Structures are given as structure tokens and as C-alpha cells.
N, C-alpha and C positions, 0 to 999 in steps of 0.2 A: 504494500500500500504506499502510495506516495503522499507526502505532506503537501500542504498548500504553500509551496515555495518553489523556487527554481534551483536546480542543481546542475553543475557542470559535470558531464561525463560519467557520473556514478549514481547508482541507486542509493536510497537511504539505507544505511546499515548501522547497527549499534556501534558506537565508538566509546573510547574511554577518555580521550583528551580532545576537548573542543576549544578551538581558538576563535574568539570573537573579535571582530574588527569594527571600529567606528572610523570610517575613512575621512580624511581631511588633508589638504595640502599643507596647512600650517602645522597641524597636530593630528596625528592618527593615533587613536586609542587602541590598545590591545588588552585582552584578558584571556588567560588560560583557565579553563574550567575542567575539573577532573571528576569523573563519575566515581562514586564511592557507595558503600553499603548504606551510608547515612543520607545519601542524596548528593546533590552537586556541591563541590568544594572549589572555591577560588584559590588557585595555586600561585598565580602571578598576574600582575597587571602593570601597565605603564603607558608611556607616551613616546611616540617617535616624532621628532620635530624636524622640520626642514628650515633652512636658513632663508629668511624672507629677502635677504639682500642678493641671493643668487638668482640666476636665470631659471626659467621654468624647467628646462631639461635637467638641470642640476638638482633642482628641488624634487622632481619626480624620481630621479635616481636615488636621492637620499631616502625617500620613503621606501622604495623597492629594496634597497640595501638593508634598511632597518627591519623590514618584514622578513627578509631572507635570514637575518641573524636570529630573530625570534623563532622562526621555524626550525632552524638548525639547532638551537639550544633546547627547545621544548618538545620538538617532534610531535606536533598535534596529529590526530587521526583525521580531522576535518576542520575546515574553516567556515565560520558563519559571518557573513558580511552584510551590512546595510546597503540596500539599493539606493541609487541616486534618486533624489526627489527634487522637484522644482517648485518654486513659488513665483507667481507673477511679479511680486515685489522685488525679488532678488534672483533673476535668471542666471546671472554670472556665477552664482554660488554653485549651481548644479554642474556647470562646465568645469569649474575648478575641482570639485569633488570627483568628477569623472576622470580627470587626469590622475588623481591619487588612486582611485579604484583600479584604473588600468595597470598602474605599477604594482599594486597589491596582488591583483589577479595574475599578472605575469609571474611574480615571485612564487605564488602558491602553485601555479601550474608547473613551473620550472622545477619545483621541489617535489612534485607528485602528490600534493595535498588537495583532496577534493574540496570544492567550494560550494556552499549553499548560500543563496541570496534571499533575504527577507526585506519586505518593505518596512518603513518605520511604523506604519499602522499595524502590520502583523506583529511586530515585536511588542509594541505598546499593548495591544489587545491581549496577547498571551501573558505578558508579565503583570498587567494591572487589571485586565478585564475591560479596558476602554482604549480604543484606538486613538483617542484624543488626549491621552494622559499627558500631564506636564512633566518636565524634567524632574521636578521635585517629587511628584508622585512615583515616577520610575525609580528614583534613587531610594525612596522609602520602601517600595515593594522589594527591591533587591536587598536592602538592608535586612528586611524581615525574612526573606527567603534564606539568607545566609546566616541569620542569627547574629549579625554584627552589632556592635555597640554604637557605631557611627556610620554615616552614609559614605559610600565610595566616592572619592574625589580624585581628580577632577571629573567633570561630566563625561569626558572622552573615555575614561576607563569604565565608568558606570555604564555608558552606552555600549561599549565593547562587551562587557559582561552580559548585558541584556541580550545582545545578539547570540552569544554562546548559550545562554540559558534558554533562549527561545528554541534553538535547535535541540538542546538537551531534552526539553519537554516534548518537542515535536516528535523526536525519535522514540521516546517512551510511549507516546500515544500510538504511533505508527506500528510499533512492535507488538502491541497487545491486541 
């Protein structure tokens, strides 16, 4: 059974390590989620930054290199990434995010890591029950899911974890 997402090249299969990505050209958030008997566990999270003073090609390369390092170090079974969204107010943002996503997808494919794509609405709906949840609602839902004392910060890491958690729960539902 396939979940309501899109996946490159692979069918949905149970994994033990999920790499969530919140793509951005300035800051790309990543979070590694591991499956355990107690449920999902956040193992690592962070930010890959690009130097805003560099040209676009160099910045895209920085993001790809950073993702490649994360993949090499943590060896995820699958990557869950947020799809590009666009708003009429800020159309340039989606183009900039698309550059970062392209670099990330290249690095994942190059390393043989299957990629699953989720829309922001899918992620929000699965994590909070509402596709229109605010960033604060998302952070609190993630905090509760993990039993943390404080919310995950910055937002980029929380959003990356939300993508990984979305796939974790999607796989659990698809496998039963």
C-alpha cells in the first residue's frame, strides 16, 4: 500500500533511520529520527548554512556538500523532504527553495538514499491534525511526541523532524 506522498524510485518499506529535511538556500534543517521499541527517537539535528555572500552555484554546492556529509555520517534508510510550495506574495521564495531541493535530491540520489516528498499541508495534518497549523503548534506537537522539556529550535530543525516523523507515521500506517 502506498502512502499519500510521492517517492522516488522505491516503494514504501519499513526503515529504521529517517532523515528529515527542511530545505532552504540560506539554512537547510536536518533531523535524524530512529525507530525504537518506545517509538520515534530524535538522534541528531542541525542546520546546514550557505554563505549569502557567495554566488548561487557556490551556495547550492555548499548545501549539497552538507547533505552529503550528513548522509555519510548517519547513513539514513530514507529521506523525507518538504515539497516546494509557492505563495503569490513571495514567488521568488519557491524558486530559491527549488535550488536547494535540487542539490539535496542530487546528494541523496548520489548516495543511494530513497527520497519521499511531502507537502507542508500533509506534514502539518499528520503531526497536528490540521493542515493549517502554525509553526508554534508544530513545535509543541513535536515536543509532546518526543516527551521533550523544551521545543526544538531553530524552526528549521523542528520542521525537518516533522518531515521525518510524518514519514515514520506514514510507514507505520501503510505496514498495518
